[in-house]
C-alpha positions as CSV (number, residue, x, y, z in Angstrom):
1,M,177.2,21.1,60.5
2,K,178.1,19.1,63.7
3,K,175.9,21.8,65.6
4,T,173.0,21.7,62.9
5,I,173.2,18.2,63.2
6,I,173.1,18.4,66.8
7,T,170.6,21.1,67.0
8,L,168.0,19.0,64.9
9,S,168.7,15.9,67.1
10,L,167.6,18.1,70.3
11,M,164.7,19.5,68.6
12,S,163.2,15.7,67.5
13,V,164.0,14.4,70.6
14,L,162.0,17.3,72.3
15,A,159.1,16.8,70.0
16,C,158.4,13.2,71.6
17,L,158.4,14.1,75.2
18,P,154.2,14.9,75.7
19,A,154.2,11.3,73.8
20,L,156.7,9.9,76.3
21,A,155.1,11.5,79.7
22,G,151.8,9.9,78.5
23,E,148.5,11.2,77.7
24,E,146.2,12.6,80.5
25,K,142.9,11.3,80.9
26,E,139.5,10.7,82.2
27,L,138.1,7.7,83.7
28,D,135.0,6.7,84.2
29,G,134.4,3.1,86.4
30,K,134.9,0.4,87.9
31,A,137.7,0.2,90.4
32,M,138.8,-3.2,92.1
33,C,141.6,-5.1,93.6
34,A,142.9,-6.9,91.6
35,K,143.9,-9.5,93.9
36,C,141.0,-9.6,96.2
37,E,137.8,-9.3,92.9
38,L,140.4,-9.8,89.7
39,K,142.9,-13.0,90.9
40,K,145.2,-10.9,88.7
41,S,147.4,-10.5,91.2
42,E,149.0,-11.6,94.5
43,K,149.5,-7.9,95.8
44,C,146.6,-5.9,96.3
45,H,146.4,-3.5,93.4
46,T,144.2,-0.7,91.7
47,V,142.8,-1.3,88.6
48,I,139.9,0.7,87.1
49,E,137.5,-1.0,84.5
50,V,136.4,0.8,81.6
51,K,134.0,-0.1,79.3
52,D,133.8,2.1,75.9
53,G,131.3,-0.3,74.2
54,S,131.3,-3.8,73.6
55,T,135.2,-3.7,74.7
56,T,136.5,-3.5,78.6
57,K,139.8,-2.3,79.4
58,L,141.7,-2.7,82.8
59,Y,144.2,0.5,83.6
60,W,146.6,-0.1,86.6
61,T,147.4,2.1,88.7
62,T,150.7,2.7,89.2
63,D,151.6,2.8,92.8
64,N,151.9,6.3,93.9
65,E,150.0,7.9,97.5
66,V,146.9,8.9,95.0
67,A,146.5,4.7,94.2
68,K,147.6,4.2,97.8
69,K,145.5,6.0,99.9
70,F,142.0,4.8,97.8
71,H,142.8,1.3,98.0
72,K,141.2,0.5,100.9
73,D,137.7,1.9,99.7
74,I,137.5,-0.7,96.8
75,C,139.8,-3.8,98.7
76,T,136.7,-5.7,99.5
77,K,134.0,-4.1,97.0
78,P,134.0,-2.7,94.1
79,L,133.3,1.2,93.8
80,E,132.4,3.2,90.8
81,V,134.5,6.3,89.9
82,T,136.2,8.9,87.7
83,A,139.9,9.3,87.8
84,K,141.9,12.1,85.8
85,G,145.7,10.5,85.2
86,K,148.1,10.0,82.6
87,V,147.9,7.2,80.8
88,E,150.7,4.7,78.7
89,E,151.2,1.7,77.8
90,K,153.8,-1.1,79.6
91,D,154.1,-4.4,78.1
92,G,150.5,-4.4,76.5
93,K,149.0,-3.9,80.1
94,L,147.1,-0.4,80.2
95,Y,148.3,2.2,83.4
96,V,147.6,5.3,85.0
97,E,149.1,7.8,87.3
98,L,146.6,9.2,89.3
99,A,145.9,13.0,89.7
100,K,143.0,12.6,91.2
101,I,140.4,9.6,92.0
102,E,136.7,9.8,93.1
103,K,134.2,7.8,94.0
104,K,130.3,8.6,92.2
105,E,127.4,9.8,93.6
106,K,124.9,7.2,93.4
107,T,121.8,8.3,91.6
108,D,118.8,7.0,92.3
109,S,115.5,8.7,90.2
110,V,112.5,6.7,91.0
111,K,110.3,6.2,87.8
112,E,106.2,6.1,88.7
């Protein structure tokens, strides 16, 4: 009986692990500095603003090499980006652990 309870407990924990690890998402939005552009932080930090219809969500990047390398590109001016990473919500904020982030290419189409 004890083995059965332990086995069921372990299976429950393992079933919850994907939810605890965060959900992989692709984000399309504007990357900017939380300090310089948004005035929401005392330190420079990369944030991605994503608009979905009438709502706007801010995704704060976690400190990893991808976010650190990209920050210099957006510290003084926001850029449209596509990013991919694991998203989690903590303390009422959305966080993304970036696996990849790229500047969107501008496409200037001229209509005549």
